[in-house]
N, C-alpha and C positions, 0 to 999 in steps of 0.2 A: 583150587585143588589142595591147597595146604591149610585151609581155614581151621580144621579141627585136628591137624597133625600135632602130635606131641614129640615124636621122634622121627628124624629123617636119616635114612641110610643111603649109602652110595654103592652102586654096583658097577662093574666094568667087565668088559670081555677079557678073556685070558691073554690076549695079545696086546692089551692096552698098556702103554709104557707107564712105569711107576711114577715118573715125574708129573704126568698129567693128572693121575689120581691124587697126588699130593697137592697139586695146585687147586683142584676142586675142593678138597677138604679145607685148605687154607682160606679160600674165598668164603666158604660157608661159615667158618669160625669168625671171620671178620664181620659178616652180616649179623651173626648172632650177637656179637659185641655191640654193634651199632643199635640193634633192636633193643638191647638191654638199656642202653643210654637213653633212648627215646622213652622207654617205659618208666625210667627213673625220673624224667622231667615232670615236675609238679605244675600243672596248669592252673592259673587263677585269673579272674577278671581284674584288669588293671595292670597286669604284668607287661613289660616291654621286652620285645625280642627282635633279634636281627633275622631277616628272612631273605629268600632268593625267589625271584619271580620264575614260576615254572610254566604258567599258561595265562592267556588272556581270553576269556570266554565272552559271550554276548551280555553277561550280567555282572562279571566280576573279574578281579585279578587274583589268580591262585598263586600262593607262595608256600615254600617249604621253609619252616622256621625251626627244624630239628625236633619236632614233636611227631608222635606216631600218626597224627592226623595233620593234613595240610591246612593252611589258613585261607580264608576267603575275605577279600577286601572289595566292598561295593565301590562303584565308580565315584559316588558322592562322598565316600570316605577316603578317597585317594587325593582329590583336590576339592576345593570349595565349589559346590554346584556342579560337580563332575558328571559327565555322561560318557558313553562309549566313544562318541565322536571326538570328545576333547581329551580323553585319557589314553585310548589305544595308540594314537600316533606318537605318544611321548614315552611309552613303556615297551620294553622288549624282554624276552626270556633271558634270564641270567642276571638281571639288574638286582643289586643289593638294596635293601630298604629296611628302615626301622619302623616297627609296627607295635600297636598296643592292642591287647586282647580286650574286647568290649562285650563278648558274650560267649557262652559255651558252644559246643558243636551244633550246627544247624541240621536240618532234615537231610542234607546231603553228606553229613558226617564231617563237615569242614568247620574249623574254629573261626568264629566271626571276629575280624580284626579291623583296625583303622590306622591308616597312615596319618590322617589329619590330626587325630588326638595325640599321636606320638609327637608330631611336630608342634602341636599346641603346648604340650607339657614343656618342651624345650623353649618355645617362644615366651611362655609365662615367666620363665626364669630370667629372660633378657628384657622383658617389658619394662620393669621399673627403671632400668638404666636408660632405655629409649625415651621414656616419658620425662625423665629428668632433663634430658637434652632438648626435648620439644614436646610440649603438652598437646600440640595439634597433630592429629593422626589422619591419614587418608583411609577412610573406611568404605565399605560397600554394603548397601542395604540388602538384608537377607529375606526377612519375613515379618509381616505386620502381625503383632500379637496384642493381647489385651494390655492397654496402657502405653504402647509404644512400638518400637521397631528393633528387631535384632539385627546386628551388623557384624561384619567380619573385618578384622584388622590382621592381614596376613593369614595365619591359621588360628587366631584367637577370636573367640566370640565375645561381643559386647552388646550393650543395650542403650538405646536413646529413648528417654521418656517422650511421650507425645507432646508435652508442653515445651520440650527443648528442641523439637524438630525445626521450628521456624519462629519468626517473630510474631506472626499472626497465628490464629487458630488453624490447625490442620484438619480439614474435613475428611480426607481419605488418606490414611497412612499407607495404603497399598501403592499409592503413586510413588513411594520412595523405594519400593522393592527393586533391586537391581541397579539402583542409582549410586554412583560414586560421589562422595562428598567429604569435605573436611569437617572434623569434629574435635572439640576440646575435651580433654579428659577431666571428668569431675571426681571420679573415684576409681582407684585400682587396688584390688586386694588379691594378689596372686594365690595366696593360700586357699581362698574360697573361690578362685576362678571368677572373680567379680570385676567387671569393667563397665563403668557407666560414663557416657559421653553426652555432649551437648553441642548443638549448632547455634543456639540462640545468641549467645554472647558474640560469637564470630560474625554472625549476620548483622548484629547491631554495630559492631566495629566497622564492618564493611560499608554499611549504610551511612555511618557517620563520616567515614573517609570520603565516600562519594559525594556526600552533601558538602563537605568542606572544599573538595576539589571543584564542585559546581559553583559554590559561592565565590571562590577565588577566580574562577574563569568568568563568572558573571561580572565581577568587579572590573576585570580587565576589559571585557566587552563594553561595559558601560563607559569606561574611560575612553576607549577607542571611539565609541559612538559619539560621545560628547565632542571630541576633537574633530571628528569627521563632519558633524552637524555644523559646528562653528565655521569650519572651512567652507562648507556648502553654502551657508547663508551669506558668507562674505563674498562668494564668487558668482552664485547664481543670480540671474536677472529675470524679472517678470517679462514675458514675451519671447524668451529664448527657447530654443528647441534642444533637448538632450536625449541621449540614448540610454535605455534602461532595460531591466529584466523583470518580468512578472514574478513576484515572490509569493503572493497569495491571491486567491480569487474568493471574494465574499459576495453576499447578496447585494450589497450597496456599492460594489465597484471592484477596483483592482488596486493592490499595493505594488508599486513599481520601485525597484531599487535603482537609483540613478547615480549612486556612488557607494563605496563600501560603508555599510552601517547606516546609509541615508536612504529613506524611502519616502515616497509621496503617494497621495491617493488620487486615483482617477475615479471620480464619482460616477455612478451609473448614468447620470444625466450628461456626462462628458465623454461617453463611449462612442456615440455615433449620432448622426443627424436623424437616423431612423428612430421611430418611437417604439417603445416596448422591448428594446434590446437588452438581453441579460448577459452579464459578464461571462458566465460559464459557457454560454453558447458560442462565444467567439474566441476566448482566450483560455490558456492553461498555464500552470506554473512552469517557468523556464522559457516562455516565449520572450523574444527580444523585440522591443518596440521603441519607436521614436515618440516622445511626448512633448507637449507644449507646457511651459511653466506658466500657469495661470495666476497663482498667488503665492506669496511667501509670508509666513507669520513667525518671525524669529522668537517672539515671546512664548508662544504655545508650541514651538518646534513643529509646525505643520507646513507641509508643502502641497499645494493643490495643483494637480496636473490635468491635462486634457488631451485626448486623442481626437476629439471632434474638431478642435481648432485647427488641426493639420489636414482636415478633409474639406473638400469643396462643398459648400452648402448647396444641396440640390435645388432649393427654392431660388437661390441667387442665380444658379446656372440657367434655370428655366425662365427666370425673370428677364434675362438678357435677350430672350427670343421675342419679348413683347415690346413694341414701340408705342410711345404716347401718340395719340391721334389716330391710330389705325382702328379699323372696324373689324370685329371678330364675331363669330357665331358661338354663343355659349348656351349652357343649360341651367335653368333655375334649380337650385338644390334645396334651399331652405330660406326661411324668412326670419327677419329680425323686426323689432318694433319700428326701427328707423330705416329699414331698407331690405333688399333681397340679395342673397349670395348666389353668384353665378359662376359655374365651373367653366373654365376656358379650355380650348382644344389641347393645350399641353399639360393639363392636369392641375394648374394653379387655380385658385379661386379669387375672385374680386367681388367688391360690393357696389351695388347700385343704390345710391341714397334715394330715399322716398321722393325727394324733389327732382330726381333725374329719371323717374320712371315714365312720366307722361308730361304733356304740355299743359295739363290741368292739375288742380290740387288732388292729391291722393291721400286718403286717411290711413289706409293700411295697404301694404304691398300686395297682400293676397287678394285684395279686392280687384286688382287689375291682372295679376300674374298667377300662373299655376305651377306647382312643383313638377319638374320634368319638362317644362315648356322650353322650346328653343327660341332664343331671342338674339337679335343683332345688338351689339353693344359697342360703344366707342370708349377706348382707353383714354381716360382723362389724366391720370397720374400714376406713376409707379414709384412707391416709396421703398427703396431697397433696404434701408436701415430698419424701418418699422415693419417690413414685409407686408405691405398693404398695396392693393391695386384698386384705384377708384374708376368706376365704370359709369356709363350713361346710356340708357335706352333712348331717352328723349333726343339727345344730341345725335345719336346714330340715325334716328328717323329724320332729324333736320338735315343732316348731311346727305342722306339719301334723296330727300326732296330737292335740296339745292343741286344735287348732281343731275336730277331729272330736268330741272329748270335750265341748268347750264347746257345740257344736251339739246334741249328744245331751242334755246337761243342760238346755239351753234347751227342748228338745222334751219332756222327761220329765214336768214338771208337767201339761202338757196331757194326756198319756197317763194320768196318775194320776187326773185329774178325770174323764176318759171312763170309766175302769174303775170308779170309785166310783159314778158315775151308773148304770152298768149293774148293779152289785151292789145298789143301792138299789131299782131297779126289780124285780129278781128277788126281793128280800126282801118287797117290798110284795105281790107276786103270791102268795107262799107263806104270808102271815100268817094268813088265815082258817082254813086247814086245820090250822095249828098250834093255834089257839084251840079248835077242835073236839076235837082230841085231848086237850087239857088238860081239857076238860070231861068 
């Protein structure tokens, strides 16, 4: 309403008290004076002014800094990487703030201002003193640019060249955006707002420190291991059983720790009596097991262990079921040049030597026997140490024949008695006729 007004007058009713009219005139004169002051402020880019927050919109913080136009501070110019969600909760109307003009009035008639740049100017003046106290700064990656990464230290912007981001070549600088990291100051020129940093030397120092710590720890471990091994070889005995923990599972067996720093190997052949057993199928790291000390080699610092030795041999268990001299029914499974292999009822196999196949000379076992044929065999000998069972088909037949003869001989006296009784009866019946003839 007053946009084009040059002169403003005051009217009042006849009954209006004079003091009210004087108050209105005084207020307008005060406003005229303030307006004159705002018009007299000379605005220029780079100037710093004190402002008061008057509003927070969806896009900016609006401030009054004593100029005829108000100022606009974008959220990302309020704090580093600022958004409405991060800025609005921390600002309220009436807050006092130092701002820097970074552009003339925008399309909304507001002066473009920055809180960050005002703070940065102040930070730049303090930065040399801070660097003198500590050349390592905690910075945050901002944006990947050509040749490196821009970073922020408080409100100051800096730069890390790509070659100084890491010890090794960095393939993707964007991976460092938003990342907080320590960096060493290479160059600081506050007058030119120039801050160049590096992570490379810090990472090298860190890597060297870790390596030195690792080597020191390694030396301690080696010393402890040597003492533990010496103690183990002095106390362990072949044939003893010890408790241990599986430390690693490999294709060729298990490494079991039987004392601190002391490990022994259970070779895959010593895992089980079963054939084809793989270590990973039965054991995992952390399993606790009892192991048998099979061999000790102090010179080579090697300990051979066995799990199989603590398990009952299935062959030995089944061999106990077989008695020498008994007759069994088996199945011919395969042939050798000097005999035939026969599978017994309990699953064990024995061998019939070619000389024990028949009571006549046999050139080849397959000339007399067939694969899959069932045969009666006699157990000649069970060799538990060599795990061998000697069988005979011929002696089984001989025993069968002897059994038949024995049975026949046992039955023969009874037959003789029956026959004698019949003959006596016949003789008694014929005796009178004989006497008559004699007479």
